[in-house]
KETI-742037 format. One line per field, with one value per residue (C-alpha): residue in one letter; x, y, z. Coordinates in nm, 4 decimals. Example, Ala and Ser with C-alpha at 12.3 -4.5 7.8 and 13.67 -1.06 7.14 Angstrom:
# residues 2
resn	[A;S]
xx	[1.2300;1.3670]
yy	[-0.4500;-0.1060]
zz	[0.7800;0.7140]
//
This chain:
# residues 539
resn	[M;S;I;E;K;S;A;M;K;E;L;N;G;G;E;K;D;G;E;T;P;A;R;G;N;K;K;K;K;S;C;C;P;I;A;D;R;I;P;A;R;Y;I;L;T;A;L;F;F;F;G;I;V;A;L;Q;T;T;R;H;G;F;S;V;A;I;V;V;M;T;N;T;S;S;S;A;T;A;V;N;Q;T;A;A;I;Y;H;N;C;P;S;T;R;P;I;N;V;S;A;Q;R;A;G;G;D;R;D;Q;G;E;L;F;E;W;S;Q;S;I;K;G;T;L;L;G;A;Y;F;Y;G;Y;I;I;T;Q;V;A;G;G;V;L;E;Q;K;F;G;G;K;V;V;F;G;T;S;L;L;L;A;A;V;L;N;A;L;G;P;V;A;A;R;S;S;A;W;A;M;F;A;V;R;F;C;L;G;L;V;T;G;V;S;L;P;S;M;Y;G;V;W;G;R;W;A;P;P;T;E;R;T;R;L;L;A;F;C;Y;I;A;L;S;L;G;G;V;I;T;F;P;L;A;S;N;L;A;D;E;Y;G;W;P;A;V;F;Y;I;P;G;S;F;V;A;V;W;L;L;A;W;V;L;L;A;Y;D;S;P;A;K;H;P;R;I;L;E;E;E;Q;E;Y;I;E;D;G;I;G;M;K;T;Q;Q;K;L;P;V;P;W;R;E;V;L;T;S;L;P;V;W;A;L;I;V;G;Q;F;S;S;L;W;G;T;Y;L;L;L;T;Q;M;P;N;Y;M;K;N;V;L;G;F;N;I;R;T;N;G;L;L;S;A;L;P;P;L;L;A;M;I;S;M;M;L;S;S;F;L;A;D;F;L;I;T;R;G;T;I;P;K;V;W;I;R;R;S;F;V;I;T;G;F;T;G;M;V;I;C;G;I;V;L;A;N;L;S;G;C;D;P;A;A;A;V;A;L;L;C;L;L;Q;A;F;S;G;L;T;N;A;G;F;R;A;V;H;I;E;F;A;P;R;F;S;G;V;T;F;S;L;A;N;T;A;G;T;L;P;G;I;V;A;P;L;L;V;G;F;V;V;E;N;D;P;T;I;G;G;W;S;K;I;F;Y;I;G;A;A;I;Q;A;V;G;C;V;F;T;V;V;F;M;R;T;D;V;Q;P;W;A;R;G;K;G;D;V;E;A;K;N;T;G;S;A;K;Y;K;N;T;L;P;A;N;A;H;A;E;M;K;T;E;K;L;L;E;Q;E;T;N;M]
xx	[3.8938;3.7984;3.7427;3.3844;3.3614;3.5883;3.3342;3.0769;3.2108;3.2953;2.9425;2.8072;3.0058;3.2497;3.0686;3.2288;3.1787;2.8727;2.6828;2.4187;2.4126;2.3050;1.9710;2.0287;2.3093;2.0924;1.9883;1.8397;2.0291;2.1206;1.9833;2.2270;2.4288;2.2370;1.9087;2.0925;2.1797;1.8290;1.5547;1.2793;1.0094;1.1637;1.2412;0.8913;0.7644;0.9683;0.8626;0.5325;0.6039;0.7600;0.5186;0.1801;0.4070;0.3997;0.0759;-0.0533;0.1368;-0.0276;-0.3641;-0.3832;-0.2114;-0.5169;-0.6636;-0.4455;-0.4460;-0.7770;-0.7929;-0.5341;-0.7176;-1.0652;-1.1691;-1.3011;-1.5450;-1.6914;-1.8165;-2.0056;-2.3533;-2.6616;-2.5485;-2.2083;-1.9441;-1.6751;-1.8827;-2.1017;-1.8259;-1.6806;-2.0334;-2.0669;-1.7022;-1.6260;-1.2353;-1.1704;-1.2016;-1.2913;-1.0688;-0.9191;-0.8411;-0.5535;-0.4059;-0.3477;-0.1604;0.0380;0.1310;0.2354;-0.0246;0.1161;-0.1057;-0.1656;-0.2720;-0.5464;-0.8553;-1.1832;-1.5364;-1.5812;-1.8942;-1.8409;-2.0656;-1.8727;-1.5141;-1.7113;-1.8188;-1.4278;-1.2899;-1.5251;-1.4838;-1.1423;-1.3545;-1.6263;-1.3680;-1.1945;-1.5048;-1.5754;-1.2742;-1.2097;-1.3439;-1.1820;-0.8702;-0.8682;-0.9717;-0.7384;-0.4676;-0.5857;-0.5255;-0.2669;-0.0573;-0.0293;0.3373;0.1451;-0.1660;0.0082;0.2522;0.0645;-0.1567;0.0697;0.2167;-0.1489;-0.2054;0.1123;0.0044;-0.3749;-0.2609;-0.0083;-0.3304;-0.5040;-0.4145;-0.5078;-0.8845;-0.9076;-0.8525;-1.0979;-1.4013;-1.4842;-1.6460;-1.3108;-1.1403;-1.3872;-1.3750;-0.9449;-1.0223;-1.3013;-1.0557;-0.7814;-0.9605;-1.0521;-0.6822;-0.5734;-0.8347;-0.6781;-0.3765;-0.4530;-0.6295;-0.3861;-0.0982;-0.3222;-0.3301;0.0514;0.0660;-0.1518;0.1303;0.4350;0.3384;0.4402;0.1701;0.4055;0.5077;0.1769;0.0901;0.4232;0.4739;0.1168;0.2116;0.4669;0.2855;-0.0022;0.2270;0.3132;-0.0674;-0.0468;0.3817;0.1884;-0.0137;0.2628;0.4830;0.1869;0.0280;0.3569;0.4871;0.1916;0.1512;0.4973;0.4831;0.1550;0.3334;0.6764;0.5814;0.2061;-0.1019;-0.0137;0.3033;0.1276;0.0431;0.3720;0.6100;0.4512;0.5151;0.8824;0.8876;0.6587;0.8865;1.2062;1.0143;0.8809;1.2385;1.2633;0.9429;1.0065;1.3502;1.2679;0.8939;0.7862;0.4017;0.5082;0.8073;0.7706;0.8474;1.1462;1.4448;1.6741;1.4791;1.6836;1.5044;1.5032;1.3238;1.0507;1.0480;0.9874;0.7206;0.5063;0.5323;0.3959;0.1161;0.0472;-0.0229;0.2451;0.0548;-0.0061;-0.3525;-0.6198;-0.9106;-1.2464;-1.3674;-1.6595;-1.8531;-2.1958;-1.9725;-1.7672;-2.0734;-2.2841;-2.0105;-2.0268;-1.6593;-1.6339;-1.9180;-1.7159;-1.3959;-1.6529;-1.8366;-1.5055;-1.3050;-1.6004;-1.6102;-1.2277;-1.2169;-1.4556;-1.2256;-0.9264;-1.1073;-1.2674;-0.9399;-0.7532;-1.0024;-1.1154;-0.8392;-0.6345;-1.0363;-1.0719;-0.7362;-0.8133;-1.1643;-1.1949;-0.8975;-0.7685;-0.4442;-0.2006;-0.1036;0.2187;0.1200;-0.1902;0.0426;0.2288;-0.0409;-0.2302;0.0713;0.0810;-0.2891;-0.0927;0.2000;0.0806;-0.1187;0.2052;0.3524;0.0422;0.0547;0.4019;0.4068;0.0690;0.1874;0.5113;0.2945;-0.0066;0.2606;0.4643;0.1535;0.0932;0.4527;0.3549;0.0580;-0.0874;-0.3960;-0.6283;-0.5162;-0.8905;-0.9011;-0.5596;-0.7139;-1.0485;-0.8615;-0.6949;-1.0337;-1.1974;-0.9173;-0.8951;-1.2395;-1.3410;-1.0641;-1.1712;-1.5303;-1.4059;-1.1890;-1.5019;-1.6903;-1.4943;-1.3584;-1.7561;-1.7496;-1.4010;-1.3548;-1.2655;-1.2801;-0.9378;-0.7427;-0.4435;-0.6821;-0.8553;-0.5236;-0.4434;-0.7615;-0.7165;-0.3690;-0.5492;-0.8081;-0.5711;-0.3369;-0.5952;-0.7114;-0.3916;-0.4195;-0.7322;-0.4815;-0.3157;-0.7064;-0.8770;-0.6655;-0.4043;-0.7359;-0.7834;-0.4358;-0.5281;-0.8782;-0.8502;-0.4817;-0.5757;-0.8586;-0.7259;-0.6867;-1.1042;-1.1840;-0.9903;-1.1377;-1.4976;-1.4267;-1.2367;-1.5147;-1.7098;-1.4302;-1.4050;-1.7722;-1.6460;-1.4524;-1.7218;-1.9955;-1.7856;-1.6808;-2.0287;-2.1589;-1.9265;-2.0061;-2.3907;-2.3541;-2.1179;-2.2628;-2.6293;-2.4755;-2.0920;-2.0691;-1.8919;-2.1914;-2.2129;-1.8594;-1.9723;-2.2364;-1.9980;-1.7759;-2.1067;-2.1795;-1.8400;-1.8317;-2.1983;-2.0590;-1.7701;-1.9034;-2.1437;-1.8266;-1.6832;-1.9510;-2.0467;-1.6566;-1.5827;-1.9071;-1.8096;-1.4567;-1.2834;-0.9231;-0.9394;-0.9105;-1.2661;-1.3400;-1.4499;-1.1237;-0.9035;-0.7782;-0.6681;-0.3505;-0.3575;-0.2246;-0.2611;-0.0657;0.2890;0.4137;0.7678;1.0348;1.3360;1.5677;1.8431;1.6663;1.6084;1.9773;2.0713;1.8012;1.7825;1.4704;1.2367;1.3004;0.9589;0.8828;0.9855;0.6145;0.4013;0.2372;-0.0258;-0.1388;-0.1981;-0.3760;-0.6036;-0.7012;-0.7857;-0.9651;-1.1737;-1.2565]
yy	[-17.4291;-17.0758;-16.7790;-16.7890;-17.1822;-17.1308;-16.8656;-17.0278;-17.3353;-17.1186;-16.9658;-17.3204;-17.4152;-17.6053;-17.8664;-18.0792;-18.0136;-18.1001;-18.1523;-17.9427;-17.7307;-17.9270;-17.7898;-17.9113;-17.6550;-17.3647;-17.0944;-16.7399;-16.5854;-16.6335;-16.5577;-16.7544;-17.0266;-17.2477;-17.1539;-17.2668;-17.6542;-17.7100;-17.7987;-17.5111;-17.6969;-17.7825;-17.4648;-17.3642;-17.6432;-17.4666;-17.1276;-17.2456;-17.4759;-17.1682;-16.9568;-17.1409;-17.1990;-16.8014;-16.7993;-17.0372;-16.8492;-16.5611;-16.6774;-16.8946;-16.7819;-16.5895;-16.9355;-16.9312;-16.5522;-16.5540;-16.8307;-16.5411;-16.2598;-16.3052;-16.3517;-16.6853;-16.5900;-16.4123;-16.7091;-16.8393;-16.8459;-16.9157;-17.2416;-17.2788;-17.3666;-17.4463;-17.6826;-17.7963;-17.8837;-18.2013;-18.3236;-18.6185;-18.6776;-18.8086;-18.8898;-18.5349;-18.2454;-17.8921;-17.6024;-17.3660;-17.0692;-16.9476;-17.2716;-17.2881;-17.0162;-17.1103;-17.4098;-17.1922;-16.9384;-16.5837;-16.2740;-16.1897;-15.8144;-15.6862;-15.9019;-15.8736;-15.9663;-16.1822;-16.4381;-16.8035;-16.6890;-16.3386;-16.5888;-16.8187;-16.5248;-16.3793;-16.7068;-16.7405;-16.3973;-16.4880;-16.7251;-16.5095;-16.3221;-16.6379;-16.8203;-16.4861;-16.4568;-16.8308;-16.8370;-16.4400;-16.6241;-16.8656;-16.5792;-16.3760;-16.6223;-16.6734;-16.2858;-16.1947;-16.4655;-16.6962;-16.5089;-16.1729;-16.3032;-16.5395;-16.2790;-15.9917;-16.1868;-16.2961;-15.9289;-15.7819;-16.0416;-15.9761;-15.6149;-15.6605;-15.9411;-15.6507;-15.4459;-15.7121;-15.5708;-15.1868;-15.3639;-15.5602;-15.2600;-15.0845;-15.3309;-15.6698;-15.5890;-15.3651;-15.7052;-15.8868;-15.6331;-15.6786;-16.0781;-16.0703;-15.8480;-16.0798;-16.4069;-16.1878;-16.0928;-16.4907;-16.6536;-16.6207;-16.7952;-17.1617;-17.1538;-16.9148;-17.1909;-17.4657;-17.2802;-17.2410;-17.6046;-17.7103;-17.5805;-17.7031;-18.0202;-18.3334;-18.6233;-18.8765;-18.5972;-18.4290;-18.5980;-18.5237;-18.2015;-18.0908;-18.2890;-18.1005;-17.7728;-17.9072;-18.0366;-17.6855;-17.6274;-17.8784;-17.7720;-17.4277;-17.5492;-17.7659;-17.3954;-17.1780;-17.3191;-17.3616;-17.0542;-16.8472;-16.9991;-16.9465;-16.5755;-16.5176;-16.6479;-16.4699;-16.1431;-16.0965;-16.1760;-15.8952;-16.0682;-16.3426;-16.0940;-15.8835;-16.1589;-16.3296;-16.0359;-16.0882;-16.4671;-16.3122;-16.0273;-16.2733;-16.5148;-16.2547;-16.1135;-16.5014;-16.5217;-16.2195;-16.3493;-16.6938;-16.7707;-16.7865;-16.8382;-17.1475;-17.3354;-17.0943;-16.7746;-16.8929;-16.7464;-17.0053;-17.3393;-17.6499;-17.6809;-18.0553;-17.9409;-17.7227;-18.0035;-18.2891;-18.0965;-17.9462;-18.3152;-18.4559;-18.2188;-18.2072;-17.8378;-17.6715;-17.3207;-17.0630;-16.9751;-16.8108;-16.9438;-16.8485;-17.0758;-17.2296;-17.1807;-17.3705;-17.7124;-17.6641;-17.5921;-17.8865;-18.1621;-18.4218;-18.4480;-18.1261;-18.1480;-18.4907;-18.2394;-17.9880;-18.2384;-18.4103;-18.0727;-17.9640;-18.3282;-18.3175;-18.0035;-18.0094;-18.1916;-17.9822;-17.6548;-17.7826;-17.8524;-17.5543;-17.2784;-17.4906;-17.6883;-17.4555;-17.3683;-17.7491;-17.8196;-17.5340;-17.5926;-17.9547;-18.1179;-17.8448;-17.8003;-17.4745;-17.2520;-17.3793;-17.7666;-17.6520;-17.5308;-17.8314;-18.0806;-17.8947;-17.9099;-18.2897;-18.3426;-18.1266;-18.3076;-18.6549;-18.5047;-18.3325;-18.7094;-18.9246;-18.6638;-18.7236;-19.1001;-19.1254;-18.8918;-19.0859;-19.4244;-19.3004;-19.1815;-19.5115;-19.6812;-19.4309;-19.4991;-19.8771;-19.8581;-20.1794;-20.0244;-19.7506;-19.4006;-19.2994;-19.6391;-19.5319;-19.2249;-19.3250;-19.6073;-19.2813;-19.1595;-19.4451;-19.5263;-19.1396;-19.0706;-19.4401;-19.3304;-19.0214;-19.1315;-19.4401;-19.1606;-18.9163;-19.2003;-19.3040;-18.9102;-18.8441;-19.1293;-19.0437;-18.6559;-18.4964;-18.8541;-18.9793;-18.6826;-18.8897;-19.1157;-18.7801;-18.6028;-18.9424;-18.9997;-18.6355;-18.7147;-19.0415;-18.8590;-18.5792;-18.8445;-18.9954;-18.6606;-18.6497;-18.9621;-18.7736;-18.5380;-18.8132;-18.8920;-18.6426;-18.2923;-18.3725;-18.4733;-18.0934;-18.0696;-18.3985;-18.3688;-17.9616;-17.8719;-17.5454;-17.4475;-17.6021;-17.2565;-17.2448;-17.5958;-17.5908;-17.2252;-17.3493;-17.6737;-17.4760;-17.2363;-17.5246;-17.6300;-17.2618;-17.3261;-17.5572;-17.2796;-17.0481;-17.2972;-17.5051;-17.2010;-17.0834;-17.4406;-17.4790;-17.1999;-17.2320;-17.6032;-17.5351;-17.1879;-17.3828;-17.7291;-17.6747;-18.0534;-18.3456;-18.4267;-18.1205;-18.1661;-18.5373;-18.3789;-18.1834;-18.4971;-18.6940;-18.4198;-18.4150;-18.8171;-18.7900;-18.5401;-18.7239;-19.0554;-18.8889;-18.7062;-19.0242;-19.2096;-18.8859;-18.8349;-19.1886;-19.2339;-18.9171;-18.8693;-18.8971;-18.8306;-18.8241;-18.4664;-18.3583;-18.2020;-17.8971;-17.8465;-17.9003;-17.5911;-17.6052;-17.7747;-17.9644;-18.3404;-18.6463;-18.6318;-18.8209;-18.9425;-18.9973;-18.6850;-18.6100;-18.9206;-18.6597;-18.5012;-18.8382;-18.9054;-18.6141;-18.6148;-18.9476;-18.8457;-18.8157;-19.2202;-19.2391;-19.1090;-19.4164;-19.5569;-19.7532;-19.4609;-19.6411;-19.8395;-19.5507;-19.3800;-19.6610;-19.6765;-19.3003;-19.3114;-19.6376;-19.4668]
zz	[2.2215;2.0995;2.3502;2.2818;2.3566;2.6808;2.7708;2.7578;2.8859;3.2175;3.2349;3.2502;3.5282;3.3656;3.1790;2.9417;2.5400;2.3969;2.7799;2.8537;3.1792;3.4787;3.6106;3.9576;4.0232;3.8667;4.0917;4.0639;4.3202;4.6771;4.9754;5.2621;5.2484;5.5157;5.2741;4.9630;5.0948;5.2199;4.9967;4.9588;5.0704;5.3852;5.4682;5.4090;5.6501;5.9146;5.8677;5.9028;6.1825;6.3748;6.2869;6.4064;6.7545;6.7731;6.7131;6.9430;7.2178;7.0865;7.0907;7.3564;7.6498;7.7169;7.8731;8.1318;8.2176;8.2836;8.5561;8.7598;8.6321;8.8282;9.1838;9.2502;9.4749;9.2046;8.9750;9.2729;9.2161;9.4282;9.5037;9.6868;9.4366;9.6996;9.8976;9.6229;9.3368;9.4785;9.6362;9.4202;9.4399;9.7812;9.7020;9.6762;9.8829;9.8348;9.7133;9.9756;9.7777;10.0276;10.0959;9.7230;9.7010;9.9323;9.7164;9.4026;9.3577;9.4324;9.4550;9.1160;9.2400;9.0768;9.0249;8.7975;8.9080;8.6175;8.6579;8.4715;8.1974;8.1120;8.1267;7.9070;7.6451;7.6742;7.6314;7.3195;7.1752;6.9982;6.7986;6.7120;6.4942;6.3932;6.2232;6.0004;5.7916;5.7442;5.3682;5.3380;5.4203;5.0965;4.8930;4.9833;4.9310;4.5871;4.5108;4.6744;4.7995;5.1202;5.2177;5.2440;5.4177;5.6514;5.7344;5.7871;6.0143;6.2774;6.2544;6.3935;6.5939;6.8231;6.8142;6.9378;7.2200;7.3428;7.3852;7.6170;7.9819;7.8890;7.7169;8.0638;8.2741;8.0876;8.0761;7.9996;7.6946;7.5968;7.6438;7.4083;7.1480;7.1400;7.1614;6.8794;6.6250;6.7159;6.5661;6.2957;6.2039;6.2533;6.1074;5.7736;5.8380;5.8427;5.5304;5.3701;5.4574;5.2731;4.9769;4.9584;5.0467;4.7266;4.5353;4.7178;4.8670;4.6403;4.6764;4.8796;5.1358;5.1873;5.5155;5.6960;5.5346;5.6878;6.0127;6.0902;6.0378;6.2666;6.5298;6.5802;6.7068;6.9427;7.0366;7.1068;7.3732;7.5244;7.5101;7.5869;7.9100;8.1105;7.9870;8.0437;8.3899;8.4997;8.3702;8.5321;8.8724;8.8293;8.6775;8.7183;8.4482;8.1937;8.0738;7.9042;7.6833;7.5937;7.5760;7.2944;7.0727;7.0324;6.9344;6.6379;6.5619;6.5127;6.3108;6.0823;5.9747;5.8702;5.7015;5.4942;5.3585;5.2953;5.2026;4.8694;4.7352;4.4687;4.3504;4.0424;4.2279;4.4451;4.3243;4.4567;4.4203;4.2305;3.9282;3.9733;4.3347;4.1028;3.8461;4.0914;4.2800;3.9654;3.8330;4.1292;4.1637;3.8367;3.8098;3.6174;3.5446;3.7905;3.7016;3.9090;3.8581;3.9680;4.2830;4.1147;4.4371;4.3332;4.2999;4.5880;4.8249;4.6866;4.6765;4.9363;4.9696;5.1082;5.3505;5.4906;5.5709;5.6890;5.9513;6.0154;6.1239;6.3282;6.5222;6.5679;6.7065;6.9293;7.2127;7.1033;7.1545;7.4721;7.5868;7.4487;7.6259;7.9618;8.0463;8.2583;8.4381;8.4598;8.6080;8.9052;8.9884;8.9104;8.9774;9.2374;9.0874;9.1692;8.8746;8.8227;8.8186;8.5890;8.3385;8.3154;8.3319;8.0806;7.8090;7.8218;7.6355;7.2973;7.3414;7.2868;7.0109;6.8870;6.9256;6.7405;6.4579;6.3644;6.4037;6.2100;5.9497;5.8382;5.8901;5.6053;5.4039;5.4094;5.3020;5.0393;4.9167;4.8872;4.6635;4.8209;4.9796;4.8271;4.9393;5.0425;5.2618;5.4287;5.5208;5.6306;5.8665;6.0494;6.0554;6.2249;6.4755;6.6171;6.6167;6.7698;7.0554;7.1253;7.1850;7.4185;7.6320;7.6512;7.7798;8.0278;8.1240;8.1802;8.4678;8.6245;8.5751;8.9137;9.1157;9.0201;8.9225;8.7740;8.5476;8.4258;8.3537;8.1634;7.9857;7.8436;7.7455;7.5473;7.4021;7.2310;7.1313;6.9208;6.7869;6.6392;6.4232;6.2399;6.1018;5.8796;5.8455;5.6719;5.6892;5.3836;5.1784;5.1024;4.8990;4.7391;4.6139;4.5423;4.5108;4.3249;4.6061;4.8762;5.0647;5.0058;5.0763;5.4225;5.5019;5.4742;5.7017;5.9739;5.9380;6.1147;6.3076;6.4671;6.6002;6.8920;7.0127;7.0182;7.1729;7.4000;7.6639;7.6598;7.7133;8.0149;8.1418;8.1025;8.2724;8.5454;8.6198;8.6740;8.8022;8.9712;9.0209;8.8862;8.6957;8.5048;8.3480;8.2938;8.0554;7.8914;7.7848;7.7018;7.4701;7.3107;7.2759;7.0932;6.8343;6.7447;6.7000;6.4620;6.2751;6.2407;6.0302;5.8050;5.7395;5.6445;5.4119;5.2354;5.2083;4.8754;4.7901;4.3977;4.2100;4.2040;3.8712;3.9373;4.0990;3.7505;3.5578;3.1817;3.1483;3.4480;3.4135;3.6194;3.9077;3.8891;4.2378;4.0478;4.0308;3.8616;3.8940;3.9238;4.2215;4.3890;4.3854;4.5427;4.7669;4.9270;5.1728;4.8408;4.7959;4.8648;4.5230;4.3749;4.3444;4.1760;3.9722;3.7554;4.0305;4.2421;3.9694;3.8890;4.2537;4.2654;3.9399;4.0922;4.4219]
//
């Protein structure tokens, strides 16, 4: 063998004469040994997962903090709340504030004289800002990439959250401004995530990859409520605003080192994995196409996702903003018990999201049921369960604390099923514009975060009884029933004509055979491709 051949053999990893280099072992450069051994899309999933958990602890700790920041007596209106709040519920007794503190709530020091209406406005302030930047998030991701947009969003969120105590001591309006700006900077986070997954998620893994990211929203609640309640009880409410920033700092370092906007830009990805992803999505070129706004805004499948997002998130944001308030002022739990019980509904949602996502991907892999009907079945099941729980809860709320907590948990568990129903559809029917379509849907989905706290503040201040809360649950059940029907009728999963770019091909559900052999987890890629494509074309 000549010297030249010997050198080439060594450079190519020692392959035999006449063999081509193994593409799967070719890497552009290395960052750390652990990252090199894990598929790039799974690392990206973990980064989004922990990033969203950190985001949740940053933005929703205020729901717990405000319970101990404010003077309960200042919330009373002309109607005596302490005497009247339970007058329709003979099985419970009025809350005794001094006794409640003896049972676990310590003196928090400075308290603010904020009425129920002011508290409702402050709890909704975050969403006033959040709704403004939803569409901007999708557009910014198209222009600058999700890595920059998502990372910057969390960094600014941690800084703004730390300003909370200073703002609260200044005035309620200063607190409103901080919460509003916090919403502005985090409104771009989830749309930018969807834009990234439009280039990273293979068809047979979309539901579970997105589910891992979405359970972080629930896990964030599971962590935030107990953490915030314990911090407030042990160190005072200002600690709720300071601690989450440390989580963001650690996460940001990993994000900068390991996150990339697309497989083509990733410096360490196996070429087989890149081929598997790009063939599956059918989007090999990284075109930056103008958004076809007219077609998007007049598309009924887009509106199906918009209505679905609004209806599904009504219950979620109602609980995120009002759960600690409900647990304390209706069910009568002290702050520590409040935090633990408030974590149960998002925990159940997290479990149902994961189970339903794996089931959805399994059914899609089998190819015996049209994908659109798999999605619709989860929508129907999830919304129907939410409506039933809401109606029963409206008739039980407060009178039976154990039943009320159980129903809240079931309601969120059914809500988790809708994740497998319509949230992955953004990537399926418009992969190039998934960040844009999701931003539109999440704009509508943010409205409950604005309306629900105002509604609760208005109803409870004018009707501080069990009947007042029953009205709130009946309204939620009606919204979810209408949302279910509209979403099921108009939702589609096939790629829309306006969402295709030049050179795009039909998405394939098979990846590189070599890649599948090296990663058994991708056995789902062995599908009846022609059958699936025929089903989606006929939808």
